[in-house]
N, CA, C and O of each residue as an XYZ file, in Angstrom:
828
protein
N     -20.007    -16.988    -13.028
C     -20.563    -17.215    -14.358
C     -19.752    -16.426    -15.381
O     -19.538    -15.225    -15.221
N     -19.302    -17.109    -16.434
C     -18.541    -16.467    -17.486
C     -19.481    -15.922    -18.553
O     -20.398    -16.614    -18.997
N     -19.251    -14.686    -18.959
C     -20.073    -14.048    -19.978
C     -19.221    -13.759    -21.200
O     -18.141    -13.178    -21.088
N     -19.705    -14.165    -22.369
C     -18.973    -13.922    -23.614
C     -19.283    -12.514    -24.093
O     -20.455    -12.172    -24.251
N     -18.269    -11.682    -24.332
C     -18.506    -10.327    -24.825
C     -19.238    -10.338    -26.162
O     -19.081    -11.256    -26.967
N     -20.045     -9.293    -26.382
C     -20.832     -9.216    -27.618
C     -19.928     -9.265    -28.854
O     -20.289     -9.872    -29.862
N     -18.759     -8.629    -28.780
C     -17.848     -8.641    -29.926
C     -17.408    -10.041    -30.293
O     -17.313    -10.378    -31.474
N     -17.135    -10.871    -29.276
C     -16.715    -12.249    -29.536
C     -17.863    -13.074    -30.123
O     -17.646    -13.957    -30.953
N     -19.091    -12.772    -29.679
C     -20.256    -13.467    -30.236
C     -20.371    -13.180    -31.727
O     -20.613    -14.092    -32.518
N     -20.199    -11.923    -32.114
C     -20.279    -11.546    -33.530
C     -19.171    -12.205    -34.340
O     -19.397    -12.645    -35.468
N     -17.963    -12.275    -33.761
C     -16.865    -12.935    -34.456
C     -17.174    -14.422    -34.690
O     -16.910    -14.965    -35.763
N     -17.742    -15.067    -33.651
C     -18.090    -16.480    -33.784
C     -19.142    -16.688    -34.864
O     -19.076    -17.650    -35.630
N     -20.120    -15.775    -34.923
C     -21.178    -15.892    -35.934
C     -20.596    -15.793    -37.326
O     -20.928    -16.588    -38.205
N     -19.712    -14.799    -37.531
C     -19.107    -14.608    -38.856
C     -18.247    -15.801    -39.245
O     -18.333    -16.289    -40.372
N     -17.403    -16.279    -38.304
C     -16.525    -17.404    -38.609
C     -17.318    -18.682    -38.880
O     -17.019    -19.430    -39.811
N     -18.354    -18.921    -38.032
C     -19.164    -20.129    -38.218
C     -19.914    -20.085    -39.541
O     -19.990    -21.087    -40.253
N     -20.474    -18.909    -39.869
C     -21.213    -18.774    -41.124
C     -20.287    -18.898    -42.319
O     -20.651    -19.473    -43.344
N     -19.078    -18.348    -42.177
C     -18.125    -18.404    -43.291
C     -17.692    -19.834    -43.588
O     -17.363    -20.161    -44.729
N     -17.690    -20.692    -42.560
C     -17.293    -22.087    -42.742
C     -18.456    -22.989    -43.141
O     -18.280    -24.177    -43.410
N     -19.651    -22.395    -43.172
C     -20.838    -23.175    -43.522
C     -20.802    -23.619    -44.991
O     -20.264    -22.915    -45.845
N     -21.369    -24.769    -45.268
C     -21.460    -25.270    -46.638
C     -22.675    -24.687    -47.356
O     -22.810    -24.827    -48.571
N     -23.544    -24.042    -46.610
C     -24.735    -23.418    -47.191
C     -24.326    -22.090    -47.816
O     -23.880    -21.177    -47.120
N     -24.482    -21.989    -49.149
C     -24.039    -20.807    -49.875
C     -24.797    -19.550    -49.451
O     -24.230    -18.457    -49.425
N     -26.088    -19.710    -49.118
C     -26.886    -18.555    -48.712
C     -26.376    -17.989    -47.388
O     -26.288    -16.774    -47.211
N     -26.042    -18.889    -46.464
C     -25.513    -18.451    -45.175
C     -24.161    -17.778    -45.353
O     -23.869    -16.764    -44.719
N     -23.325    -18.364    -46.239
C     -22.012    -17.770    -46.489
C     -22.155    -16.373    -47.069
O     -21.395    -15.466    -46.730
N     -23.135    -16.212    -47.946
C     -23.358    -14.909    -48.577
C     -23.810    -13.881    -47.532
O     -23.356    -12.737    -47.543
N     -24.719    -14.305    -46.620
C     -25.181    -13.405    -45.570
C     -24.034    -13.007    -44.649
O     -23.954    -11.860    -44.211
N     -23.146    -13.957    -44.357
C     -21.992    -13.675    -43.511
C     -21.065    -12.674    -44.178
O     -20.513    -11.790    -43.522
N     -20.896    -12.823    -45.506
C     -20.035    -11.903    -46.249
C     -20.628    -10.499    -46.239
O     -19.897     -9.517    -46.103
N     -21.963    -10.395    -46.383
C     -22.611     -9.079    -46.368
C     -22.504     -8.433    -44.978
O     -22.278     -7.231    -44.839
N     -22.676     -9.277    -43.968
C     -22.584     -8.772    -42.586
C     -21.177     -8.243    -42.303
O     -21.002     -7.169    -41.727
N     -20.176     -9.030    -42.726
C     -18.797     -8.622    -42.508
C     -18.487     -7.348    -43.276
O     -17.806     -6.464    -42.756
N     -18.972     -7.243    -44.489
C     -18.755     -6.051    -45.302
C     -19.418     -4.834    -44.665
O     -18.858     -3.738    -44.651
N     -20.635     -5.052    -44.134
C     -21.359     -3.950    -43.484
C     -20.585     -3.426    -42.263
O     -20.498     -2.219    -42.036
N     -20.029     -4.362    -41.486
C     -19.264     -3.971    -40.300
C     -18.025     -3.171    -40.670
O     -17.794     -2.081    -40.147
N     -17.224     -3.731    -41.586
C     -15.933     -3.129    -41.889
C     -16.012     -1.980    -42.886
O     -15.237     -1.029    -42.792
N     -16.925     -2.054    -43.827
C     -16.981     -1.040    -44.885
C     -17.937      0.110    -44.583
O     -17.837      1.178    -45.188
N     -18.858     -0.103    -43.655
C     -19.825      0.956    -43.364
C     -19.756      1.412    -41.911
O     -19.494      2.583    -41.635
N     -19.995      0.475    -40.972
C     -20.078      0.861    -39.565
C     -18.763      1.451    -39.061
O     -18.726      2.579    -38.569
N     -17.679      0.674    -39.188
C     -16.402      1.141    -38.652
C     -15.876      2.362    -39.383
O     -15.286      3.253    -38.770
N     -16.087      2.407    -40.695
C     -15.643      3.564    -41.478
C     -16.401      4.821    -41.048
O     -15.811      5.890    -40.892
N     -17.727      4.677    -40.859
C     -18.539      5.818    -40.434
C     -18.139      6.301    -39.048
O     -18.047      7.504    -38.804
N     -17.900      5.354    -38.140
C     -17.461      5.722    -36.788
C     -16.136      6.460    -36.836
O     -15.939      7.440    -36.119
N     -15.218      5.984    -37.691
C     -13.907      6.606    -37.808
C     -14.011      8.026    -38.362
O     -13.274      8.922    -37.951
N     -14.942      8.216    -39.306
C     -15.070      9.519    -39.968
C     -15.929     10.504    -39.182
O     -15.660     11.705    -39.203
N     -16.951     10.022    -38.493
C     -17.903     10.928    -37.837
C     -17.921     10.794    -36.324
O     -18.489     11.641    -35.634
N     -17.301      9.733    -35.796
C     -17.306      9.538    -34.361
C     -18.479      8.733    -33.853
O     -18.595      8.514    -32.647
N     -19.349      8.288    -34.732
C     -20.503      7.492    -34.316
C     -21.198      6.856    -35.507
O     -20.884      7.156    -36.658
N     -22.151      5.971    -35.217
C     -22.889      5.315    -36.289
C     -24.369      5.211    -35.909
O     -24.717      4.719    -34.835
N     -25.223      5.681    -36.806
C     -26.663      5.598    -36.619
C     -27.247      4.791    -37.780
O     -27.211      5.240    -38.925
N     -27.786      3.601    -37.490
C     -28.353      2.776    -38.562
C     -29.586      3.447    -39.178
O     -30.507      3.852    -38.468
N     -29.585      3.553    -40.478
C     -30.710      4.174    -41.185
C     -31.113      3.312    -42.373
O     -30.386      2.408    -42.788
N     -32.303      3.620    -42.915
C     -32.750      2.972    -44.142
C     -33.368      4.027    -45.050
O     -33.475      5.195    -44.676
N     -33.770      3.611    -46.234
C     -34.243      4.560    -47.236
C     -35.518      5.274    -46.821
O     -35.789      6.368    -47.316
N     -36.306      4.694    -45.930
C     -37.578      5.313    -45.529
C     -37.408      6.318    -44.388
O     -38.356      7.015    -44.027
N     -36.203      6.392    -43.824
C     -35.987      7.315    -42.720
C     -35.996      8.763    -43.198
O     -35.420      9.098    -44.233
N     -36.661      9.611    -42.421
C     -36.642     11.046    -42.689
C     -35.566     11.685    -41.819
O     -34.986     11.039    -40.946
N     -35.315     12.951    -42.071
C     -34.332     13.658    -41.246
C     -34.747     13.644    -39.778
O     -33.913     13.515    -38.882
N     -36.092     13.785    -39.545
C     -36.594     13.801    -38.179
C     -36.389     12.464    -37.474
O     -36.006     12.419    -36.305
N     -36.653     11.359    -38.211
C     -36.501     10.039    -37.600
C     -35.028      9.722    -37.320
O     -34.701      9.086    -36.317
N     -34.141     10.175    -38.221
C     -32.707      9.973    -38.008
C     -32.252     10.764    -36.782
O     -31.464     10.276    -35.972
N     -32.765     12.006    -36.658
C     -32.420     12.833    -35.510
C     -32.932     12.196    -34.218
O     -32.259     12.227    -33.187
N     -34.143     11.615    -34.292
C     -34.712     10.958    -33.111
C     -33.847      9.783    -32.682
O     -33.618      9.579    -31.489
N     -33.363      9.004    -33.655
C     -32.475      7.881    -33.336
C     -31.189      8.386    -32.676
O     -30.677      7.793    -31.726
N     -30.686      9.505    -33.214
C     -29.449     10.073    -32.665
C     -29.660     10.511    -31.221
O     -28.786     10.310    -30.378
N     -30.824     11.113    -30.927
C     -31.129     11.557    -29.570
C     -31.214     10.373    -28.619
O     -30.712     10.427    -27.497
N     -31.866      9.286    -29.086
C     -31.997      8.083    -28.249
C     -30.618      7.507    -27.916
O     -30.336      7.143    -26.774
N     -29.764      7.437    -28.948
C     -28.409      6.915    -28.737
C     -27.637      7.819    -27.777
O     -26.916      7.348    -26.897
N     -27.809      9.144    -27.971
C     -27.112     10.096    -27.098
C     -27.575      9.939    -25.658
O     -26.761      9.976    -24.736
N     -28.892      9.760    -25.458
C     -29.427      9.595    -24.108
C     -28.876      8.331    -23.449
O     -28.522      8.336    -22.270
N     -28.808      7.241    -24.233
C     -28.259      5.996    -23.691
C     -26.789      6.169    -23.325
O     -26.322      5.667    -22.303
N     -26.065      6.900    -24.193
C     -24.644      7.134    -23.929
C     -24.456      7.962    -22.674
O     -23.589      7.664    -21.852
N     -25.269      9.010    -22.520
C     -25.181      9.863    -21.334
C     -25.480      9.056    -20.071
O     -24.786      9.184    -19.063
N     -26.535      8.214    -20.139
C     -26.893      7.385    -18.985
C     -25.760      6.436    -18.626
O     -25.450      6.250    -17.449
N     -25.137      5.830    -19.649
C     -24.044      4.898    -19.397
C     -22.850      5.623    -18.772
O     -22.214      5.112    -17.850
N     -22.553      6.834    -19.292
C     -21.435      7.605    -18.747
C     -21.725      8.060    -17.317
O     -20.831      8.087    -16.472
N     -22.983      8.416    -17.058
C     -23.358      8.814    -15.701
C     -23.217      7.649    -14.733
O     -22.740      7.814    -13.610
N     -23.641      6.458    -15.183
C     -23.511      5.273    -14.329
C     -22.045      4.979    -14.041
O     -21.668      4.647    -12.917
N     -21.212      5.112    -15.102
C     -19.777      4.877    -14.935
C     -19.169      5.903    -13.989
O     -18.356      5.568    -13.128
N     -19.578      7.170    -14.163
C     -19.072      8.240    -13.313
C     -19.481      8.029    -11.854
O     -18.691      8.255    -10.937
N     -20.733      7.591    -11.655
C     -21.218      7.327    -10.298
C     -20.416      6.208     -9.644
O     -20.046      6.291     -8.472
N     -20.152      5.150    -10.432
C     -19.377      4.016     -9.908
C     -17.961      4.455     -9.546
O     -17.424      4.047     -8.515
N     -17.352      5.296    -10.406
C     -15.998      5.778    -10.138
C     -15.977      6.688     -8.918
O     -15.050      6.635     -8.110
N     -17.016      7.533     -8.787
C     -17.096      8.430     -7.638
C     -17.224      7.635     -6.340
O     -16.610      7.961     -5.324
N     -18.048      6.573     -6.406
C     -18.219      5.717     -5.226
C     -16.901      5.058     -4.842
O     -16.546      4.992     -3.665
N     -16.183      4.572     -5.845
C     -14.896      3.932     -5.588
C     -13.896      4.938     -5.034
O     -13.118      4.621     -4.134
N     -13.924      6.171     -5.586
C     -13.034      7.221     -5.088
C     -13.335      7.549     -3.633
O     -12.422      7.755     -2.834
N     -14.621      7.597     -3.293
C     -15.009      7.881     -1.915
C     -14.512      6.793     -0.974
O     -14.054      7.074      0.133
N     -14.609      5.529     -1.434
C     -14.129      4.423     -0.611
C     -12.627      4.523     -0.395
O     -12.131      4.332      0.715
N     -11.904      4.831     -1.488
C     -10.455      4.950     -1.374
C     -10.074      6.128     -0.484
O      -9.121      6.047      0.291
N     -10.832      7.236     -0.601
C     -10.560      8.408      0.225
C     -10.758      8.094      1.704
O     -10.008      8.568      2.557
N     -11.781      7.289      1.995
C     -12.031      6.909      3.385
C     -10.906      6.041      3.919
O     -10.452      6.213      5.050
N     -10.455      5.091      3.077
C      -9.357      4.209      3.499
C      -8.099      5.026      3.772
O      -7.401      4.808      4.763
N      -7.820      5.983      2.864
C      -6.644      6.835      3.042
C      -6.783      7.656      4.324
O      -5.821      7.839      5.070
N      -8.009      8.149      4.563
C      -8.252      8.924      5.770
C      -8.049      8.108      7.027
O      -7.568      8.616      8.041
N      -8.427      6.814      6.956
C      -8.259      5.940      8.116
C      -6.795      5.604      8.355
O      -6.367      5.431      9.496
N      -6.029      5.514      7.271
C      -4.614      5.163      7.406
C      -3.755      6.370      7.731
O      -2.695      6.225      8.340
N      -4.190      7.557      7.339
C      -3.375      8.754      7.503
C      -2.956      9.022      8.944
O      -1.782      9.310      9.176
N      -3.867      8.941      9.935
C      -3.435      9.194     11.308
C      -2.303      8.285     11.749
O      -1.405      8.712     12.474
N      -2.344      7.024     11.310
C      -1.291      6.085     11.692
C       0.018      6.455     11.005
O       1.098      6.190     11.533
N      -0.079      7.065      9.830
C       1.120      7.437      9.097
C       1.741      8.707      9.663
O       2.946      8.915      9.522
N       0.936      9.565     10.306
C       1.440     10.835     10.803
C       2.541     10.651     11.846
O       3.560     11.338     11.785
N       2.356      9.738     12.805
C       3.359      9.527     13.838
C       4.620      8.923     13.224
O       5.734      9.233     13.647
N       4.435      8.054     12.217
C       5.592      7.476     11.524
C       6.371      8.587     10.837
O       7.600      8.612     10.903
N       5.664      9.516     10.172
C       6.341     10.637      9.528
C       7.112     11.458     10.557
O       8.228     11.911     10.299
N       6.501     11.642     11.727
C       7.134     12.400     12.804
C       8.436     11.725     13.235
O       9.442     12.391     13.480
N       8.400     10.392     13.325
C       9.594      9.632     13.709
C      10.689      9.793     12.658
O      11.854     10.029     12.981
N      10.284      9.657     11.373
C      11.264      9.699     10.292
C      11.938     11.068     10.179
O      13.057     11.175      9.678
N      11.247     12.116     10.650
C      11.821     13.457     10.590
C      12.727     13.731     11.793
O      13.471     14.711     11.805
N      12.660     12.863     12.799
C      13.436     13.078     14.031
C      14.850     12.541     13.880
O      15.124     11.682     13.042
N      15.728     13.062     14.699
C      17.110     12.570     14.718
C      17.489     12.304     16.171
O      16.766     12.674     17.096
N      18.631     11.659     16.349
C      19.105     11.394     17.700
C      18.487     10.141     18.291
O      17.757      9.406     17.625
N      18.799      9.918     19.560
C      18.307      8.734     20.269
C      17.351      9.151     21.378
O      17.329     10.307     21.801
N      16.558      8.181     21.840
C      15.573      8.458     22.881
C      15.553      7.336     23.897
O      15.762      6.169     23.567
N      15.295      7.714     25.142
C      15.146      6.723     26.204
C      13.761      6.099     26.118
O      12.835      6.693     25.565
N      13.628      4.907     26.665
C      12.327      4.225     26.656
C      11.262      5.079     27.326
O      10.113      5.105     26.885
N      11.644      5.782     28.397
C      10.689      6.640     29.113
C      10.148      7.734     28.201
O       8.963      8.062     28.259
N      11.013      8.303     27.356
C      10.585      9.357     26.434
C       9.611      8.811     25.387
O       8.610      9.448     25.057
N       9.922      7.625     24.877
C       9.053      7.015     23.871
C       7.704      6.662     24.496
O       6.657      6.874     23.885
N       7.736      6.125     25.715
C       6.503      5.726     26.397
C       5.564      6.911     26.568
O       4.344      6.754     26.512
N       6.138      8.113     26.781
C       5.312      9.311     26.970
C       4.482      9.611     25.728
O       3.399     10.185     25.837
N       4.974      9.229     24.546
C       4.221      9.462     23.305
C       2.936      8.640     23.254
O       2.001      8.984     22.531
N       2.895      7.557     24.021
C       1.738      6.652     24.002
C       0.897      6.752     25.271
O      -0.165      6.139     25.378
N       1.393      7.541     26.234
C       0.668      7.653     27.494
C       0.744      6.395     28.332
O      -0.167      6.109     29.109
N       1.820      5.640     28.184
C       2.002      4.422     28.971
C       3.359      4.492     29.657
O       4.131      5.421     29.423
N       3.646      3.517     30.495
C       4.910      3.529     31.231
C       6.009      2.837     30.442
O       5.745      2.031     29.549
N       7.245      3.168     30.791
C       8.394      2.509     30.169
C       8.388      1.028     30.526
O       8.795      0.194     29.717
N       7.933      0.698     31.722
C       7.864     -0.705     32.135
C       6.953     -1.512     31.210
O       7.244     -2.664     30.887
N       5.840     -0.890     30.785
C       4.919     -1.608     29.902
C       5.552     -1.860     28.545
O       5.395     -2.938     27.971
N       6.265     -0.869     28.033
C       6.949     -1.060     26.751
C       7.997     -2.148     26.880
O       8.096     -3.023     26.020
N       8.783     -2.101     27.951
C       9.819     -3.116     28.150
C       9.207     -4.518     28.239
O       9.757     -5.484     27.711
N       8.065     -4.609     28.915
C       7.397     -5.906     29.061
C       6.924     -6.428     27.706
O       7.100     -7.606     27.395
N       6.320     -5.545     26.897
C       5.823     -5.952     25.571
C       6.985     -6.377     24.674
O       6.904     -7.394     23.985
N       8.061     -5.598     24.687
C       9.219     -5.936     23.858
C       9.854     -7.247     24.304
O      10.389     -8.001     23.491
N       9.789     -7.507     25.600
C      10.307     -8.784     26.115
C       9.423     -9.937     25.660
O       9.923    -10.984     25.248
N       8.112     -9.744     25.734
C       7.174    -10.789     25.304
C       7.294    -11.062     23.806
O       7.051    -12.180     23.351
N       7.671    -10.027     23.037
C       7.850    -10.192     21.592
C       9.242    -10.718     21.247
O       9.598    -10.824     20.073
N      10.025    -11.047     22.274
C      11.383    -11.581     22.113
C      12.271    -10.629     21.309
O      13.020    -11.034     20.420
N      12.152     -9.341     21.665
C      13.005     -8.336     21.057
C      14.136     -7.971     22.012
O      15.256     -7.697     21.580
N      13.841     -7.969     23.312
C      14.871     -7.656     24.293
C      14.727     -8.536     25.536
O      13.673     -9.119     25.790
N      15.808     -8.613     26.292
C      15.802     -9.371     27.542
C      16.620     -8.592     28.566
O      17.428     -7.736     28.206
N      16.410     -8.890     29.821
C      17.074     -8.135     30.874
C      18.296     -8.901     31.381
O      18.209    -10.072     31.750
N      19.410     -8.222     31.389
C      20.645     -8.787     31.929
C      21.096     -7.866     33.063
O      21.504     -6.729     32.828
N      21.017     -8.369     34.286
C      21.302     -7.516     35.431
C      20.201     -6.480     35.565
O      19.029     -6.819     35.726
N      20.584     -5.229     35.497
C      19.574     -4.171     35.567
C      19.437     -3.436     34.228
O      18.912     -2.324     34.171
N      19.916     -4.073     33.153
C      19.856     -3.431     31.847
C      19.126     -4.308     30.834
O      19.312     -5.524     30.798
N      18.310     -3.684     30.028
C      17.634     -4.391     28.930
C      18.546     -4.380     27.714
O      19.033     -3.329     27.298
N      18.773     -5.573     27.143
C      19.564     -5.663     25.916
C      18.789     -6.460     24.875
O      17.912     -7.255     25.214
N      19.114     -6.243     23.624
C      18.406     -6.904     22.533
C      18.792     -8.369     22.431
O      19.916     -8.756     22.751
N      17.838     -9.180     21.980
C      18.176    -10.557     21.629
C      19.129    -10.518     20.436
O      19.110     -9.579     19.640
N      19.953    -11.542     20.326
C      21.018    -11.560     19.334
C      20.531    -11.283     17.917
O      21.194    -10.587     17.147
N      19.344    -11.845     17.572
C      18.864    -11.675     16.192
C      18.486    -10.236     15.860
O      18.291     -9.895     14.694
N      18.382     -9.388     16.892
C      18.019     -7.989     16.657
C      19.193     -7.027     16.860
O      19.063     -5.826     16.621
N      20.329     -7.553     17.297
C      21.444     -6.691     17.659
C      22.034     -5.915     16.485
O      22.549     -4.813     16.676
N      21.968     -6.463     15.285
C      22.596     -5.818     14.130
C      21.616     -4.998     13.294
O      21.922     -4.625     12.162
N      20.429     -4.717     13.858
C      19.419     -3.982     13.095
C      19.466     -2.470     13.295
O      18.690     -1.727     12.694
N      20.382     -2.028     14.143
C      20.521     -0.589     14.359
C      19.403      0.018     15.183
O      19.088      1.198     15.033
N      18.790     -0.796     16.068
C      17.671     -0.316     16.882
C      18.112      0.515     18.087
O      17.395      1.418     18.519
N      19.295      0.207     18.629
C      19.722      0.866     19.876
C      21.128      1.445     19.759
O      21.900      1.126     18.855
N      21.412      2.312     20.721
C      22.756      2.870     20.856
C      23.040      2.998     22.341
O      22.348      3.729     23.049
N      24.048      2.294     22.812
C      24.356      2.292     24.242
C      25.283      3.445     24.603
O      26.226      3.757     23.877
N      24.996      4.066     25.734
C      25.823      5.163     26.228
C      26.321      4.821     27.632
O      25.588      4.261     28.448
N      27.550      5.160     27.888
C      28.117      4.952     29.224
C      27.991      6.252     30.002
O      28.508      7.292     29.596
N      27.295      6.170     31.124
C      27.088      7.377     31.925
C      27.731      7.195     33.301
O      27.723      6.096     33.856
N      28.285      8.277     33.844
C      28.911      8.191     35.191
C      27.838      8.166     36.273
O      26.841      8.881     36.182
N      28.044      7.346     37.290
C      27.118      7.277     38.420
C      27.920      7.263     39.715
O      29.133      7.052     39.718
N      27.214      7.492     40.805
C      27.844      7.415     42.129
C      27.128      6.351     42.935
O      25.917      6.427     43.140
N      27.873      5.364     43.389
C      27.295      4.286     44.183
C      26.814      4.798     45.546
O      27.180      5.891     45.980
N      25.997      3.994     46.197
C      25.441      4.389     47.503
C      26.513      4.622     48.553
O      26.320      5.365     49.515
N      27.671      3.956     48.340
C      28.753      4.138     49.311
C      29.680      5.282     48.934
O      30.714      5.503     49.563
N      29.270      6.027     47.855
C      30.066      7.189     47.462
C      31.082      6.916     46.384
O      31.732      7.840     45.896
N      31.235      5.636     45.994
C      32.235      5.304     44.973
C      31.745      5.737     43.591
O      30.586      5.498     43.250
N      32.607      6.369     42.791
C      32.238      6.714     41.416
C      32.244      5.456     40.556
O      33.067      4.564     40.764
N      31.342      5.382     39.604
C      31.271      4.209     38.741
C      30.611      4.627     37.420
O      30.248      5.789     37.233
N      30.468      3.687     36.540
C      29.788      3.956     35.264
C      28.699      2.915     35.049
O      28.736      1.816     35.603
N      27.736      3.298     34.230
C      26.641      2.387     33.934
C      26.301      2.490     32.454
O      26.255      3.577     31.879
N      26.064      1.324     31.855
C      25.692      1.295     30.443
C      24.196      1.573     30.318
O      23.378      0.893     30.938
N      23.846      2.567     29.518
C      22.458      2.991     29.382
C      22.053      2.862     27.911
O      22.681      3.456     27.034
N      21.007      2.088     27.652
C      20.575      1.846     26.276
C      19.508      2.849     25.853
O      18.508      3.042     26.545
N      19.737      3.481     24.711
C      18.751      4.381     24.115
C      18.343      3.846     22.738
O      19.071      3.084     22.101
N      17.175      4.264     22.311
C      16.646      3.790     21.033
C      16.945      4.787     19.916
O      16.777      5.996     20.076
N      17.396      4.244     18.775
C      17.559      5.089     17.594
C      16.176      5.322     16.987
O      15.192      4.729     17.430
N      16.102      6.186     15.970
C      14.803      6.420     15.326
C      14.318      5.158     14.600
O      13.114      4.940     14.461
N      15.259      4.336     14.143
C      14.866      3.068     13.535
C      14.261      2.150     14.586
O      13.277      1.458     14.328
N      14.860      2.151     15.775
C      14.311      1.354     16.869
C      12.965      1.891     17.328
O      12.059      1.132     17.672
N      12.852      3.205     17.328
C      11.585      3.837     17.708
C      10.473      3.445     16.739
O       9.337      3.206     17.148
N      10.809      3.382     15.458
C       9.834      2.978     14.446
C       9.412      1.527     14.647
O       8.240      1.184     14.497
N      10.393      0.670     14.994
C      10.095     -0.737     15.276
C       9.160     -0.857     16.470
O       8.210     -1.640     16.445
N       9.428     -0.077     17.520
C       8.578     -0.102     18.716
C       7.155      0.317     18.352
O       6.185     -0.272     18.829
N       7.038      1.333     17.510
C       5.708      1.792     17.081
C       4.936      0.677     16.397
O       3.744      0.497     16.646
N       5.618     -0.077     15.530
C       4.965     -1.181     14.827
C       4.524     -2.275     15.800
O       3.430     -2.826     15.678
N       5.389     -2.578     16.765
C       5.071     -3.606     17.762
C       3.869     -3.181     18.602
O       2.957     -3.973     18.837
N       3.875     -1.932     19.051
C       2.774     -1.438     19.883
C       1.459     -1.369     19.097
O       0.392     -1.668     19.633
N       1.548     -0.977     17.835
C       0.341     -0.917     17.001
C      -0.287     -2.293     16.862
O      -1.511     -2.428     16.863
N       0.560     -3.325     16.742
C       0.033     -4.696     16.637
C      -0.694     -5.096     17.919
O      -1.576     -5.955     17.903
N      -0.310     -4.458     19.038
C      -0.957     -4.747     20.317
C      -2.130     -3.811     20.581
O      -2.713     -3.824     21.665
N      -2.471     -2.998     19.583
C      -3.594     -2.081     19.746
C      -3.256     -0.810     20.502
O      -4.151     -0.122     20.993
N      -1.975     -0.493     20.600
C      -1.537      0.716     21.307
C      -1.010      1.706     20.275
O      -0.102      1.387     19.507
N      -1.583      2.910     20.260
C      -1.209      3.924     19.276
C      -0.736      5.202     19.966
O      -1.114      5.489     21.102
N       0.083      5.948     19.269
C       0.603      7.202     19.809
C      -0.535      8.187     20.043
O      -1.522      8.199     19.308
N      -0.387      9.007     21.070
C      -1.397     10.015     21.376
C      -1.656     10.925     20.182
O      -2.782     11.375     19.974
N      -0.622     11.195     19.405
C      -0.753     12.040     18.235
C      -1.760     11.470     17.244
O      -2.496     12.217     16.598
N      -1.789     10.143     17.125
C      -2.708      9.486     16.204
C      -4.121      9.456     16.752
O      -5.087      9.586     15.999
N      -4.248      9.287     18.058
C      -5.563      9.154     18.685
C      -6.317     10.477     18.696
O      -7.547     10.495     18.656
N      -5.587     11.576     18.750
C      -6.231     12.894     18.806
C      -6.914     13.223     17.499
O      -7.947     13.893     17.492
N      -6.338     12.749     16.359
C      -6.870     13.108     15.042
C      -8.166     12.374     14.744
O      -8.749     12.559     13.676
C-alpha cells in the first residue's frame, strides 16, 4: 500500500486551491501558504520549533502545549532509538555468526608457504583422502597415476606448487617423484569448497 506523505498532501491542497475558480477558496489557500512560509517556517528557523497559539492563550496554556509537543517528540525519538538498537543488535548477531568463519580465513591469509593435503586436512579433523575425494567430485582435481593434478581450468589459478622429491624404489633404485602442495590461495579455495559441504575448520567450531 502506497502512503502519500503529509507534506505532499499539503502541497496538493495548496496547488488545487490556488487553481480553483472560487475566490474564497483561493484566498484561504493564499492565507494558508502565507502562514506556512511567513510564520511557521520562520519561527522554526529562529527558535527551533513552532507552537500554534491564539490570542486567548495564557502563558500557562502555551507552556502546556510546549510540554505536550516535547513529550510526543521524546516518545518518537525513543521509538526511533529502540528500532535502531534492535537493528544494531540484529547486525551484531549476524557479524558474530560470520566472525568465526572469517577467523580461519584470516589465519590463512596471514600464512605463507605451501602445505600438503594431509596438513590442511588436520585443520578440519578429516583425512586427506576425504579432501581429495571432495575436490575430485567438485572437478577441481583428478588423479593421474599416483598423483593428484588440477583440471586444466584451474591450473593457472595459482592453487598449487609442485615439488620434485627424491625417493628410493623398492628395488633400491634412486628416483624422483612429483609432489603437489597447496599454496595459501589454494588453501583458501579448499576452505570455501569444504564450507559449502558443511565442513568447517576446527578453529571455527571451537568458537
